[in-house]
C-alpha positions in Angstrom: 111.8 93.6 113.0 109.3 93.9 115.7 106.9 96.3 113.9 107.1 95.8 110.2 104.1 98.0 109.5 105.4 101.3 111.1 109.2 100.9 111.1 111.1 102.9 108.5 114.0 101.1 106.8 117.0 103.5 106.8 116.6 105.7 103.7 113.2 104.3 103.0 109.6 104.3 104.2 107.4 102.2 106.4 104.9 99.8 105.0 102.2 102.2 106.3 103.7 105.0 104.3 104.0 102.8 101.2 100.4 101.7 101.6 99.1 105.3 101.6 101.2 106.2 98.6 100.0 103.1 96.7 96.4 103.6 97.6 96.6 107.2 96.3 98.0 105.9 93.0 95.5 103.1 92.8 92.5 105.4 93.4 93.6 107.5 90.4 93.7 104.6 87.9 90.8 104.4 85.5 88.1 101.9 86.6 87.3 100.9 83.0 89.5 99.5 80.3 92.7 97.6 80.8 95.6 98.9 82.8 98.8 97.0 83.6 100.8 97.8 86.7 104.1 96.1 87.3 105.2 96.3 90.9 106.9 94.4 93.7 105.1 92.3 96.3 104.6 95.1 98.8 102.7 97.2 96.4 100.5 94.2 95.3 99.9 93.3 98.9 99.0 96.9 99.7 96.4 97.1 96.8 94.9 93.7 97.9 94.7 94.9 101.6 93.0 98.1 100.4 90.4 96.4 98.2 89.7 93.8 100.9 89.6 96.4 103.7 92.1 94.3 105.6 94.5 95.4 108.3 98.1 95.7 106.9 99.4 93.3 109.5 97.0 90.7 108.3 98.0 91.1 104.7 101.2 89.2 105.2 99.3 86.1 106.3 96.5 86.4 103.9 98.4 87.2 100.7 101.3 85.0 99.8 102.8 87.0 97.0 105.8 85.2 95.5 108.3 86.5 93.0 106.7 86.5 89.6 103.1 86.6 91.0 100.4 87.9 88.6 97.2 89.4 90.1 94.2 90.6 88.2 92.1 93.3 89.8 88.7 94.1 88.2 86.1 96.7 89.1 82.7 95.1 88.7 79.3 96.0 90.1 80.9 98.9 92.0 83.3 96.7 93.9 86.9 95.5 93.3 87.5 91.8 92.8 90.9 90.1 92.5 92.2 86.8 91.2 95.7 85.3 91.5 96.5 84.3 87.9 100.1 83.1 88.5 102.0 82.6 91.8 104.9 80.3 91.1 106.2 78.1 94.0 109.4 79.5 95.5 111.4 79.8 98.7 109.9 81.9 101.5 109.7 85.6 100.5 112.1 87.8 102.5 110.4 91.0 103.8 113.6 92.8 105.0 117.1 93.5 103.9 119.5 90.7 104.8 121.6 92.9 107.0 118.8 93.4 109.6 
C-alpha cells in the first residue's frame, strides 16, 4: 500500500480517519482517576502519535506495538506521558489484510 495513512481499506476507514475518531474519544476521557482502554495497535499508535504530537507516518517507525502490548498513559503536570509496560516479542506486525 503506497499511502497507508490516507488509503481507505474497502468497507473501512483510512488511518487518518481512525486517528481523528480516536483523538475525539481520547479527549473525552477523564484526566484523573483510572480508566482502562482495550484496543488494537492502530488505536494505541494513534493515541501515542497524538500525545507526542507526531506525524502519523512517523508513528509506525517510532512505536513498535506488538500483539499483547500494554501502554500506560498518564496526565501529569498538564501533559500526557506514556510508558510501555509490556510489549512481548513477536513476529513483525502486519498492517494490512493479507489479500492486498
